[in-house]
N, C-alpha and C positions, 0 to 999 in steps of 0.2 A: 259654226263660230260666227258670231256677229255681235254688234254692240246692242246693249239693252239700255235705251235712254228714256223710255217712257213707261212708267209703271202700269199704264192702261193697256199695254200690248199684251194680248192674251197668252203669248207663248214665251214670256220672260223666263219661265222655269227651265227652258231649254238653252238659255244663253248664259255665258259665264259672267257677264257684267258690263259696265260702261267704260272701264278703263282700257284703252288700247294696248298698253304695255302688259297688263295682267292678262288680258284676253289673248295676246300672242303667246305668253308663257303657258297658259292653259292649253291652247291649241297645240303647241309643240309637244308638251308632255302627254296630252291625250293621244296624239298620233304615235309617239314613241311607245306608250303603254299598249296601244292596240296592236302594234306591229312587233311586239316581243316575240322572240323565237322560242319554239318548244325545245325539248331535250335533243331532238334530231337536227336542230338548226333551221327548221322551217318556220316561217311566220305563222302565228296562230290565225291571223286575219290581215286583210289589207285595209288600211284606213282610207276614207275619203272625207272630204270636207263638205258637210251639209249646210244648207242655207246659202242663198245667193248673196253675194257681197252687196252691202248697203241696202239690205231688204227692210231693215227696221228704221223707218223714217220717223221724223218728229211730228209731221202734220199730215192731214188729208189721208189718214189710214183707210184702207179698204177701197181706194179709188185707183189702184194700180198706177200711181204717179209717184215715182221715187226720184225726185229732183234733189241731188246732193252736189254741192260744189266740188270742183276738182281738188281744192285744198282739203276739204273734209274727207274726201275719198282717199287721197294719198296719205294724209296725216293720221286719220282715225280708223278707217275701215280696212285698207289693204295690208297694213303691217302685220296683222295677226295671220293672214293667209300666207304672206311671205315667210314668216317665222315657221309656220307649220310645214311648208314645203321645203325651205332651205335647211332649217335646223332640225325639224322633226322628221323629215324624210318621207312626207306624204307623196 
């Protein structure tokens, strides 16, 4: 789960979009769906959250420099992870 903000990013098809709220809802439901229990009450699988937080930067792609402001990190990137863990049960 990560934000997709640049259409040139080659892995956009793996990301739910650019909206932090919808991204969080997607992450929550993805985790819940993956961890549904079978008929015996055992989880079918254990979900984990792939992609590092704030990996999809806006500029200087491919240079391993991901400079994101604290404001953008806490307001845009981290809420989806929080929702997946707290509400989704990851």
